[in-house]
N, C-alpha and C positions, 0 to 999 in steps of 0.2 A: 882725866881727859881719858875717856877710851874708845876707842878706836875698833870698831864693831865688824870690819869689813876689810881684808887686805890679803893681798896674794903675795906674801912673802917668803911660802916654803922653797927651798930651789929645785928649779927642777921639773915641778911638778904638773905645772899647768902652764899659761902664757903670761906667768906672771914673772918674780925674779928668776932670772935665768941660771945664778952660780951660787956659790956660800959668798960669794967677796959680794956680790950685790947684794944678798938678802945683809949683810952686815952691815954696810953703808947703809940700807934702806932704815934697819933698828936705829941707827945713830939719827937718822934724819927724826925721824920718830920721836924719840928723845930730846931731843935738842929744842923740837918745837911744841914741847908738853905734853906728848903722849904718858900715859902712866900703867894705862893698861890695852890689851890688843889680842885682836880672836884672828888666828889664822884661820881663810876661809876659802881653800883650793876647790877651783869650779868641780862640780861632779855633775858632768853631762852625761847621761846615757852614751854607748857608740861612741863617745870623744876621751872624754877624760873622767875618768870611773875611779878615783885612789882607795885601797883598803884604808878601813877607818885606824886601825892598827896602824901602819904609815905613817899617816897623818900625828898618829897619837908619838909616832918615835920622832917626827921632824921636829914637833911640838917640846920635845924635851930638849932636840938638838937647838932650837930656837930659845928655852931659857938655858944652857950653856953659853952661849953665843953672847949673849944679853949681860949674863954674868962675868965673862972673860973681860967684855967691853965697859964693864962697872958703870953699868946703865939701871936706872929704875926703871925697869919695864916688868909687868905683872904678866903672861903670855897662856891664851886659854888655844883649847881645839875646836874646829866648825868647819864647815863649808859651806858652797852656797851652791843653792840647789837647783838646774834649771826643768823647771817645770815640763813634766810629762807623767801621764798613769804609767809608766812603765817602772820611772823612777820609784815610785811608790813602793818597788818590793821591797825597799833596802830601807824603807820607815817605817817599822813595826809600830812605832813607839819614841819615847824618850830615851835617848843613848846615842847611837852612832850617827854620826852628821850633824847631831843638831849642836849648837852654840854651848861648848864647856861641853857635852856629854849631857846637855838635859835635856829640857821640854820646847825650848825654842829653835825654828828653823829658816834660816834665810833662805831665802825663793827669790830666783830671777824669771820673771817673763821671759819671753821669746820676745827679738828687738822689736821685730815691727807690729805686731800683734797681740792681742790677750787671746789664748785660747778657749773656744765655747765651751770648754771642760774645764776651766778656773775654779769655776763652784764646787761642781763638785771634788776637785784634786783640794781644794783647802776643808772644806767637809770632810773629804778622808782623814786628812791630818789630825784634824778637830776632837773626831770621831774616837783616832788613837792615842789621845793626849799630848798632842804636840799642837801647839801656835805656832803660826806662819810668823815670819819677820819678810814683808817684802823689800826688796836689795831696791834701792836708788829709784823708787816709783816716779821722780820727778823725770827722769831723762825718756818716760816712754811715751809717744805722741800720740796712744789712747788714753793715756791719764792727763795729757795737757790740754787736750779738747774736750775733755769728761773728766773732770775731778771729782764728779760727785759719784762715779763708781769707786775711787778709791775710798770716798768717806760711805758708802755702803758695807767695805768690806771692813772697815775701821769699825761701824757700827757689831760687826757680829764677832767681833772679838780679835778681828787681826792687825797688827803692829808695823812698822813700818821704819825705815831705816834711809836718812838722804844722805848723799855725798857732799865732803867742801868742796871740791872742785866744782860742783852744780853751783854751790853758795856763793864761790868765785869771782862765776863766771868764766872759768873756763873752758865749760864744755856746751856754749852758746848761750846768744840772748833768751833764746824760747827755756832753755832747762832752766837756766837763772831765774826766770820770773816764773814759770812751774815751782820751781824749789821755794822761792819765798812766798810765793800765793800757799803751800800749804805747811809752812810752817807757820805761819801768821796766821793761818785756820786752825793749829794745833793739831795737824793732823802727820806729825814726825814725833816718831818716839826716840829714835837714837842714831847716832853718827857714823860717818865711817871716811877710810881715806879712797877705799876700793883703790888702791895703790897696787901696780904692776911692775915699778922699778924706779929709776932715778929722773927720771925726765918729766915730762910734764904732768903722769899719772904716780906721783911720788907721796910717800909718807906724809909731806907736809899740810896742816891742816888748819895753821894759824889764820890763814886770811877767810876760811870760813867759819871757823870759831867767833869770829871779828862781826861778820854779816847776823851770824845766829844773834849774837849777843844785843846788836844794832835792833835787830826786829823782836827781841823776845824780853831785852834785858840781862841782868847777870843771875837771876833766880830761875825765869824760864829757861836761857841757854845751861845753866847747870842741870835742871831734870836732864836733860836730851845729851847734853856731855857726860854725866857722869849716872846721876842716882838711877835712871830708867836702865839703863845700859847695866848697871851694878846687878840689878833685880835679875835681868834677864840672864845672864851671865850664871846666876844662884839661882837658878830655875825658879825665882820668887814670883807673884799675882805682880802685874802692873796694872795701874788703874785705867783704863777707858775712857776718853773723855766722847761722849756721843756727840756726832756731828749732826745736826739738823739744817743747817744754812750754810752755804760756802761765802763766804763776804770777799768781795775783791777787793785790793789794797787801795792806796793811793793813785790817781788817775786810770781808774779799772776799764773806759774806752778804748786807752791806748794798750793796757796789758792785753784785753780782749783779740785788738786788731793784728798786736804782735804775737799772739800765740797762733791767730788764723794766718796771718801770711805767711807763716812755715808750713803751712800744711794742703 
């Protein structure tokens, strides 16, 4: 099972605070069935801006720690890029800050809005040979209200990553409902813990995986948990499923009312 999004490098952002926390996070992940993990520290202009070589060095330390603990974990470098036009100066093409230094880049929207320049941002990355992977779209209020906006980006070749905590209901009812809607409509391509420590946002993914399997069955869940993330870290093509219509799931009127209730 792949965790494509985790803040496990110690002291580099708001994730693991020290090496002890990192080691405990590694143990939790392995115990819950994670076998592959991409370390994705925040990369935010004017806030957290780690050097790529520093990330690579930390990832080597993570591999050493996992080995010392006897854990079956394969670790890759990456980053979670905060959407801004200035940050594009760092991303000239496949390589630094991309997942495993390849062609896919994990991108996070600002928390409250989707910028007017989002289309230009994505287009610029794609013209440089970089495929965006939108981090936890189910958490975003605009996507909750207008999932068709996400469908438009997917139809342009952009991928997505859902958080296990969202599927498990740990981020609130609105987020859970949105996550289920996106998964059921085949709008999700990868899975992450988005873990930042040992408490609520920890590396445990078992509950989210159980929900994923309930929604898609074992074969569909495996695509999201393993097959597509493996292609992503190997810079291989991922088949995009065109979204022509978003179908509400069971009790659609209740789903719509609940989403609107929160906004």
